[in-house]
C-alpha positions in Angstrom: 0.0 0.0 0.0 1.3 3.4 -0.9 2.1 5.9 1.8 -0.1 9.0 1.3 2.6 11.3 2.8 5.3 10.1 0.3 3.8 12.2 -2.6 3.7 15.3 -0.5 7.2 14.7 0.8 8.5 14.1 -2.7 6.9 17.4 -3.9 8.4 19.2 -0.9 12.0 17.9 -1.5 11.6 18.5 -5.3 10.7 22.2 -4.7 13.5 22.5 -2.0 16.0 21.1 -4.4 14.8 23.4 -7.2 15.2 26.4 -5.0 18.6 25.4 -3.9 19.8 24.8 -7.4 18.4 28.1 -8.6 20.2 30.0 -5.8 23.4 28.1 -6.3 23.3 29.1 -9.9 22.8 32.8 -8.9 25.7 32.4 -6.5 27.8 31.0 -9.4 27.0 34.0 -11.6 27.8 36.5 -8.8 31.0 34.7 -7.7 32.5 33.8 -11.1 30.9 35.2 -14.1 30.6 38.8 -12.8 34.3 38.7 -11.9 35.2 37.3 -15.3 33.5 40.2 -17.0 34.6 42.9 -14.6 37.7 44.0 -16.6 35.5 45.1 -19.5 34.1 47.8 -17.1 37.4 49.1 -15.8 37.5 51.9 -18.3 34.8 53.6 -16.3 35.3 54.9 -12.8 33.0 54.9 -9.8 34.0 56.7 -6.5 37.5 56.8 -7.8 37.8 53.1 -8.4 37.6 51.2 -11.7 33.9 50.2 -12.2 34.9 46.6 -12.8 36.7 46.4 -9.4 33.7 48.1 -7.7 31.2 45.7 -9.2 33.3 42.6 -8.3 34.2 43.8 -4.8 30.9 45.3 -3.6 28.3 44.0 -6.0 29.1 40.3 -5.4 28.9 40.8 -1.6 25.5 42.5 -1.9 24.4 39.7 -4.3 25.4 37.0 -1.7 23.4 38.7 1.0 20.4 39.0 -1.2 20.7 35.3 -2.2 20.7 34.4 1.5 17.6 36.5 2.3 15.7 35.1 -0.7 16.6 31.6 0.4 15.4 32.1 4.0 12.2 33.7 3.0 11.3 31.2 0.2 12.3 28.2 2.2 10.2 29.4 5.2 7.2 29.8 3.0 7.8 26.4 1.4 8.1 24.9 4.9 4.8 26.5 5.9 3.0 25.4 2.7 4.0 21.8 3.3 3.5 21.8 7.1 7.2 21.2 7.7 7.8 24.4 9.8 9.0 24.2 13.4 6.1 26.3 14.9 
């Protein structure tokens, strides 16, 4: 006999995995691809620094914080939707 919870658990973990993969992809873009393209922006200056340096140094840190906030908020909502929250 099939477990009625197994379908809900599979859906929960599939959505959790999808969220994690999307955010890891965003992290990859912020960590590697932005830095690889930064030298193209170095001809412009921002606050006295080359724009590529500024984007790589500050923009990626901001992106990491935003990714973390998005993960916490989306995972909390996902937990509530599937009844997996700790409350």
